[in-house]
VOBA-1610 file (N, C-alpha, C; in pm, whole numbers, padded with zeros to 5 digits, always signed):
BEGIN
Met+07959+10006+11347Met+08037+10047+11229Met+08133+09932+11187Asn+08123+09886+11063Asn+08210+09776+11021Asn+08349+09831+10986Ile+08440+09737+10948Ile+08580+09778+10926Ile+08592+09875+10805Lys+08513+09850+10705Lys+08516+09939+10584Lys+08475+10081+10621Glu+08364+10093+10696Glu+08316+10224+10735Glu+08413+10292+10830Arg+08473+10213+10920Arg+08572+10267+11013Arg+08693+10322+10937Lys+08738+10250+10838Lys+08851+10297+10759Lys+08821+10426+10683Ile+08700+10435+10628Ile+08662+10555+10556Ile+08665+10675+10649Glu+08613+10657+10771Glu+08610+10765+10871Glu+08753+10804+10910Leu+08837+10703+10935Leu+08975+10730+10973Leu+09054+10799+10862Arg+09027+10761+10738Arg+09095+10827+10626Arg+09057+10976+10621Arg+08929+11004+10640Arg+08884+11143+10640Arg+08955+11222+10749Gln+08963+11164+10869Gln+09027+11232+10980Gln+09175+11249+10952Ala+09240+11146+10904Ala+09385+11149+10880Ala+09424+11250+10774Glu+09342+11255+10668Glu+09366+11357+10561Glu+09358+11495+10619Ala+09258+11521+10701Ala+09241+11653+10759Ala+09354+11692+10850Ile+09401+11596+10932Ile+09511+11625+11025Ile+09643+11655+10946Arg+09667+11573+10846Arg+09790+11595+10768Arg+09783+11722+10690Ser+09667+11756+10638Ser+09650+11880+10560Ser+09661+12002+10648Ala+09638+11986+10777Ala+09646+12100+10869Ala+09790+12145+10894Leu+09886+12058+10865Leu+10024+12099+10877Leu+10055+12208+10774Thr+10135+12305+10813Thr+10172+12408+10716Thr+10273+12351+10622Glu+10292+12417+10507Glu+10392+12372+10408Glu+10531+12372+10473Glu+10559+12474+10553Glu+10689+12481+10618Glu+10710+12368+10719Gln+10606+12335+10792Gln+10617+12223+10886Gln+10645+12093+10812Arg+10566+12071+10704Arg+10588+11948+10627Arg+10727+11941+10569Lys+10777+12054+10524Lys+10910+12059+10467Lys+11018+12027+10572Glu+11005+12087+10687Glu+11105+12061+10795Glu+11096+11919+10845Lys+10977+11869+10871Lys+10962+11732+10918Lys+11007+11634+10812Ser+10975+11655+10686Ser+11016+11564+10579Ser+11168+11554+10569Ala+11236+11665+10590Ala+11381+11665+10582Ala+11444+11577+10690Val+11386+11587+10812Val+11434+11506+10925Val+11405+11358+10899Ile+11283+11331+10856Ile+11242+11191+10830Ile+11327+11127+10722Ser+11348+11199+10612Ser+11426+11146+10500Ser+11569+11117+10543Ala+11626+11202+10624Ala+11764+11181+10675Ala+11770+11052+10755Lys+11668+11027+10839Lys+11662+10907+10918Lys+11641+10783+10832Val+11561+10795+10729Val+11537+10680+10639Val+11670+10649+10567Ile+11742+10749+10518Ile+11867+10727+10449Ile+11966+10656+10541Glu+11972+10700+10666Glu+12062+10637+10764Glu+12028+10488+10783Arg+11898+10456+10786Arg+11857+10315+10800Arg+11892+10234+10675Leu+11873+10300+10559Leu+11907+10228+10436Leu+12054+10197+10423Glu+12138+10283+10481Glu+12283+10255+10484Glu+12308+10122+10552Glu+12225+10089+10652Glu+12241+09964+10723Glu+12176+09847+10647Leu+12059+09876+10591Leu+11981+09766+10530Leu+12021+09732+10389Leu+12082+09823+10318Leu+12115+09798+10176Leu+12264+09778+10152Gln+12331+09722+10251Gln+12473+09689+10231Gln+12486+09581+10123Pro+12572+09607+10025Pro+12588+09506+09916Pro+12630+09370+09971Asp+12567+09266+09919Asp+12603+09130+09958Asp+12690+09068+09849Pro+12816+09036+09882Pro+12907+08981+09779Pro+12856+08857+09714Ser+12766+08783+09781Ser+12715+08660+09723Ser+12596+08685+09627Val+12546+08808+09622Val+12436+08844+09535Val+12486+08935+09423Arg+12469+08889+09302Arg+12522+08963+09187Arg+12420+09063+09131Arg+12380+09154+09215Arg+12294+09263+09173Arg+12306+09376+09274Arg+12262+09493+09235Arg+12268+09609+09318Arg+12155+09603+09427Pro+12183+09656+09547Pro+12076+09667+09649Pro+11960+09747+09585Thr+11837+09702+09617Thr+11720+09757+09549Thr+11617+09812+09648Leu+11576+09934+09624Leu+11469+10000+09704Leu+11348+10021+09615Phe+11232+09979+09668Phe+11103+10010+09605Phe+11047+10128+09686Thr+11022+10237+09621Thr+10970+10356+09691Thr+10858+10422+09615Tyr+10783+10500+09688Tyr+10673+10577+09627Tyr+10721+10717+09587Met+10648+10781+09499Met+10674+10920+09466Met+10572+11006+09540Pro+10619+11096+09631Pro+10528+11172+09715Pro+10439+11264+09637Val+10316+11284+09689Val+10224+11376+09626Val+10145+11447+09734Lys+10106+11571+09707Lys+10026+11654+09798Lys+10091+11665+09932Thr+10020+11618+10037Thr+10072+11642+10176Thr+10151+11526+10232Glu+10193+11432+10148Glu+10269+11318+10199Glu+10408+11361+10239Val+10475+11279+10323Val+10615+11302+10355Val+10693+11305+10225Asp+10776+11409+10207Asp+10854+11422+10085Asp+10980+11335+10099Val+10981+11221+10034Val+11095+11130+10043Val+11187+11141+09923Thr+11175+11244+09841Thr+11262+11255+09726Thr+11412+11260+09764Pro+11450+11318+09879Pro+11590+11309+09918Pro+11642+11165+09930Val+11551+11073+09961Val+11590+10932+09973Val+11627+10878+09835Leu+11547+10913+09735Leu+11579+10870+09599Leu+11716+10924+09557Glu+11737+11052+09583Glu+11864+11116+09542Glu+11985+11047+09610Ala+11966+11014+09739Ala+12072+10943+09809Ala+12102+10806+09750Cys+11997+10737+09709Cys+12015+10604+09646Cys+12088+10617+09515Trp+12050+10717+09436Trp+12117+10736+09307Trp+12266+10762+09327Lys+12299+10842+09424Lys+12441+10875+09451Lys+12519+10750+09492Arg+12452+10660+09558Arg+12521+10538+09607Arg+12510+10424+09505His+12450+10450+09392His+12432+10350+09287His+12348+10229+09333Trp+12254+10257+09425Trp+12159+10159+09459Trp+12044+10167+09355Arg+11981+10056+09327Arg+11872+10056+09230Arg+11743+10105+09298Val+11672+10195+09227Val+11546+10246+09276Val+11439+10205+09180Val+11333+10142+09231Val+11216+10109+09148Val+11094+10183+09202Val+11014+10232+09112Val+10898+10315+09145Val+10776+10256+09077Pro+10658+10261+09144Pro+10539+10197+09083Pro+10473+10283+08976Lys+10412+10214+08883Lys+10319+10275+08790Lys+10185+10208+08812Val+10081+10289+08820Val+09947+10237+08851Val+09877+10196+08722Phe+09823+10076+08725Phe+09737+10027+08614Phe+09601+10008+08670Ala+09523+10116+08667Ala+09395+10122+08737Ala+09296+10015+08685Ala+09299+09989+08552Ala+09205+09896+08495Ala+09223+09755+08554His+09348+09722+08586His+09378+09592+08642His+09400+09598+08794Lys+09385+09718+08848Lys+09404+09739+08994Lys+09536+09687+09042Gln+09642+09719+08969Gln+09772+09666+09011Gln+09882+09769+08994Leu+09992+09746+09063Leu+10114+09824+09048Leu+10217+09743+08972Lys+10287+09807+08880Lys+10405+09746+08820Lys+10523+09838+08849Leu+10640+09777+08868Leu+10756+09854+08914Leu+10858+09872+08800Tyr+10917+09990+08797Tyr+11012+10024+08693Tyr+11132+10096+08756Glu+11249+10071+08698Glu+11369+10136+08752Glu+11374+10281+08708Val+11408+10368+08802Val+11429+10510+08769Val+11571+10547+08816Arg+11648+10607+08727Arg+11788+10640+08757Arg+11808+10789+08781Ser+11707+10868+08747Ser+11712+11009+08773Ser+11572+11065+08754Tyr+11555+11197+08781Tyr+11424+11256+08761Tyr+11381+11255+08614Ala+11477+11239+08527Ala+11443+11233+08383Ala+11364+11110+08350Asp+11367+11009+08437Asp+11295+10885+08413Asp+11152+10890+08467Leu+11108+11011+08510Leu+10974+11026+08568Leu+10891+11123+08493Glu+10760+11103+08492Glu+10663+11195+08431Glu+10533+11191+08512Arg+10448+11294+08491Arg+10322+11295+08563Arg+10227+11185+08507Gly+10171+11108+08601Gly+10087+10998+08557Gly+09952+11004+08624Thr+09903+10885+08666Thr+09771+10873+08729Thr+09761+10964+08852Trp+09651+11037+08859Trp+09621+11124+08973Trp+09730+11230+08999Gly+09807+11261+08895Gly+09910+11363+08911Gly+10038+11312+08979Ile+10043+11184+09007Ile+10161+11125+09075Ile+10271+11100+08970Arg+10394+11133+09006Arg+10506+11106+08915Arg+10525+10955+08899Glu+10532+10911+08776Glu+10549+10771+08745Glu+10664+10751+08647Pro+10715+10626+08634Pro+10823+10601+08539Pro+10778+10626+08397Val+10869+10676+08315Val+10842+10700+08174Val+10826+10566+08102Ala+10768+10573+07983Ala+10737+10448+07909Ala+10859+10364+07882Lys+10977+10429+07860Lys+11098+10354+07821Lys+11170+10292+07944Ala+11120+10320+08065Ala+11185+10266+08185Ala+11181+10115+08188Gln+11283+10057+08246Gln+11293+09910+08249Gln+11209+09854+08365Gln+11121+09759+08330Gln+11034+09700+08432Gln+11112+09600+08515Leu+11084+09598+08647Leu+11138+09497+08735Leu+11041+09378+08734Met+11085+09267+08681Met+10998+09151+08666Met+11004+09059+08788Asp+11115+09056+08856Asp+11136+08965+08966Asp+11128+09035+09102Ile+11011+09022+09168Ile+10992+09099+09292Ile+11080+09047+09406Arg+11146+08934+09386Arg+11240+08883+09489Arg+11363+08972+09497Gln+11384+09057+09398Gln+11505+09142+09398Gln+11487+09268+09483Ile+11366+09291+09536Ile+11345+09410+09619Ile+11395+09379+09760Asp+11485+09462+09809Asp+11540+09444+09946Asp+11458+09518+10047Val+11422+09644+10015Val+11350+09726+10109Val+11237+09798+10032Ala+11119+09807+10096Ala+11006+09882+10037Ala+10973+10000+10130Leu+10969+10116+10074Leu+10929+10239+10145Leu+10789+10274+10098Val+10691+10259+10188Val+10552+10269+10147Val+10482+10390+10204Pro+10387+10445+10134Pro+10306+10557+10185Pro+10190+10508+10269Gly+10120+10599+10333Gly+10002+10564+10409Gly+09944+10691+10471Leu+09817+10678+10512Leu+09751+10791+10577Leu+09767+10791+10726Ala+09770+10670+10789Ala+09784+10662+10933Ala+09850+10528+10967Phe+09911+10526+11084Phe+09982+10406+11131Phe+09961+10392+11279Asp+09981+10267+11331Asp+09974+10248+11478Asp+10103+10180+11522Leu+10117+10164+11655Leu+10239+10108+11711Leu+10248+09956+11694Ser+10142+09897+11643Ser+10149+09752+11613Ser+10184+09730+11466Met+10232+09833+11402Met+10278+09828+11264Met+10164+09819+11163Gly+10043+09855+11209Gly+09928+09861+11117Gly+09939+09985+11028Arg+09893+09972+10906Arg+09897+10079+10807Arg+09760+10103+10750Leu+09719+10227+10747Leu+09594+10268+10680Leu+09629+10328+10543Gly+09593+10258+10436Gly+09620+10308+10301Gly+09513+10402+10254Tyr+09512+10427+10124Tyr+09422+10525+10068Tyr+09289+10465+10017Gly+09278+10334+10026Gly+09151+10272+09989Gly+09151+10202+09856Gly+09257+10221+09775Gly+09264+10159+09645Gly+09308+10014+09650Gly+09379+09979+09756Gly+09425+09838+09772Gly+09546+09804+09687Phe+09608+09899+09617Phe+09715+09867+09526Phe+09837+09806+09597Tyr+09876+09865+09709Tyr+09992+09812+09782Tyr+09958+09679+09848Asp+09837+09666+09898Asp+09796+09538+09958Asp+09800+09426+09858Arg+09750+09450+09738Arg+09751+09349+09633Arg+09895+09318+09592Phe+09978+09421+09587Phe+10118+09397+09551Phe+10184+09303+09655Met+10165+09333+09782Met+10227+09250+09887Met+10168+09111+09893Gln+10044+09096+09847Gln+09982+08962+09845Gln+10056+08868+09747Gln+10126+08923+09650Gln+10204+08843+09559Gln+10303+08755+09637Tyr+10365+08816+09738Tyr+10459+08739+09817Tyr+10391+08630+09896Val+10273+08666+09951Val+10199+08568+10033Val+10156+08450+09946Arg+10102+08478+09828Arg+10051+08373+09740Arg+10160+08276+09693Thr+10279+08333+09671Thr+10386+08254+09614Thr+10480+08199+09723Gly+10454+08234+09850Gly+10541+08185+09955Gly+10675+08251+09965Leu+10691+08364+09898Leu+10822+08437+09899Leu+10827+08528+10021Pro+10949+08547+10075Pro+10963+08639+10186Pro+10943+08783+10137Lys+10868+08863+10213Lys+10848+09002+10176Lys+10980+09080+10194Pro+10993+09193+10123Pro+11104+09283+10153Pro+11084+09345+10289Tyr+11185+09409+10340Tyr+11175+09482+10465Tyr+11094+09611+10439Ile+10985+09629+10509Ile+10888+09736+10477Ile+10901+09850+10578Ile+10933+09967+10527Ile+10944+10089+10610Ile+10835+10186+10569Ala+10781+10257+10667Ala+10688+10366+10637Ala+10747+10496+10694Ala+10741+10601+10615Ala+10782+10732+10660Ala+10657+10812+10694Ser+10649+10866+10815Ser+10525+10926+10863Ser+10554+11046+10951Phe+10463+11142+10947Phe+10467+11250+11044Phe+10411+11196+11177Asp+10459+11254+11287Asp+10408+11214+11419Asp+10254+11220+11421Glu+10200+11322+11355Glu+10057+11343+11357Glu+09977+11230+11292Gln+10043+11142+11220Gln+09974+11032+11152Gln+09959+10907+11239Leu+10020+10911+11357Leu+10005+10796+11449Leu+09868+10799+11515Ile+09802+10685+11512Ile+09671+10672+11578Ile+09673+10550+11670Pro+09576+10541+11763Pro+09577+10429+11854Pro+09571+10290+11788Glu+09486+10277+11688Glu+09472+10146+11623Glu+09423+10161+11480Val+09489+10092+11389Val+09444+10084+11252Val+09364+09956+11236Pro+09236+09962+11190Pro+09159+09839+11163Pro+09224+09760+11051Met+09256+09635+11073Met+09328+09555+10972Met+09238+09446+10916Gly+09228+09443+10786Gly+09151+09339+10718Gly+09240+09220+10686Leu+09181+09117+10630Leu+09251+08994+10603Leu+09369+09010+10510Phe+09356+09099+10411Phe+09461+09115+10313Phe+09548+09238+10335Asp+09527+09309+10446Asp+09613+09424+10475Asp+09749+09375+10528Phe+09855+09442+10485Phe+09986+09404+10532Phe+10032+09499+10644Arg+10121+09447+10727Arg+10184+09530+10828Arg+10324+09567+10788Ile+10371+09679+10839Ile+10506+09722+10807Ile+10603+09666+10908Asn+10732+09679+10880Asn+10836+09632+10975Asn+10895+09744+11060Glu+10888+09865+11003Glu+10949+09978+11077Glu+10878+10108+11041Leu+10858+10189+11143Leu+10791+10319+11126Leu+10889+10429+11166Ile+10911+10521+11074Ile+11006+10630+11101Ile+10932+10765+11095Thr+10930+10838+11204Thr+10873+10971+11209Thr+10986+11069+11239Glu+10950+11197+11252Glu+11054+11296+11279Glu+11110+11282+11417Thr+11038+11215+11513Thr+11087+11205+11650Thr+11107+11062+11695Arg+11055+10963+11620Arg+11055+10825+11665Arg+11094+10727+11556Thr+11154+10617+11597Thr+11178+10504+11509Thr+11127+10382+11584Ile+11028+10316+11530Ile+10965+10202+11592Ile+10983+10079+11503Val+11046+09976+11559Val+11079+09853+11484Val+10991+09740+11535Glu+10932+09671+11441Glu+10842+09558+11475Glu+10913+09455+11557Gly+10850+09418+11668Gly+10893+09306+11745Gly+11023+09313+11821Ser+11093+09427+11810Ser+11222+09440+11874Ser+11220+09516+12005Gly+11105+09583+12024Gly+11096+09668+12143Gly+11168+09800+12121Lys+11228+09817+12003Lys+11301+09944+11976Lys+11204+10055+11950Asn+11215+10158+12027Asn+11128+10275+12009Asn+11208+10398+12049Asp+11283+10451+11952Asp+11365+10570+11979Asp+11277+10692+11978Gly+11265+10757+12090Gly+11186+10878+12092Gly+11102+10883+12217
//
């Protein structure tokens, strides 16, 4: 089985496992995970007096059985941190980011995912992203991430690689059930820096594993 076939099989398994959680379980776990993410952002998004802009978080809008990270957005808005959310341009297979200041700046878009409204301001300079909160189907302890197969996030992160820019600090919010022994990683797949579940926080390269 090659890497592509292995990923397809793992996605099928991961979808089934996550879907098996009850709505109440997902709600309870998501609340714990979001609180932990907010606590980390308090550390990571401290304003830098030498930088004349607001701390900036790039985050996804949860859909279906994903970890509900909407409390993270709400916390950012209260703290006047900038939140940018992706809009999918399927024809060009790319994500573009737009600032959202409240739920009024969102509407249903591609695949039923909430996306920025047309009048939202686009973020043109990806160097301004301090932290990225990314979705995924499965993760491993080596910070590997299994995406949904569209490659949108991988292509987005490749922009940093191609231009030699440092990536933002990448966090994934995940249920414990999404952890697997190993995610098959291709040449253009990116790794995360930190994995936060309801019981564990695992930081790349630090040996930190709370839980």
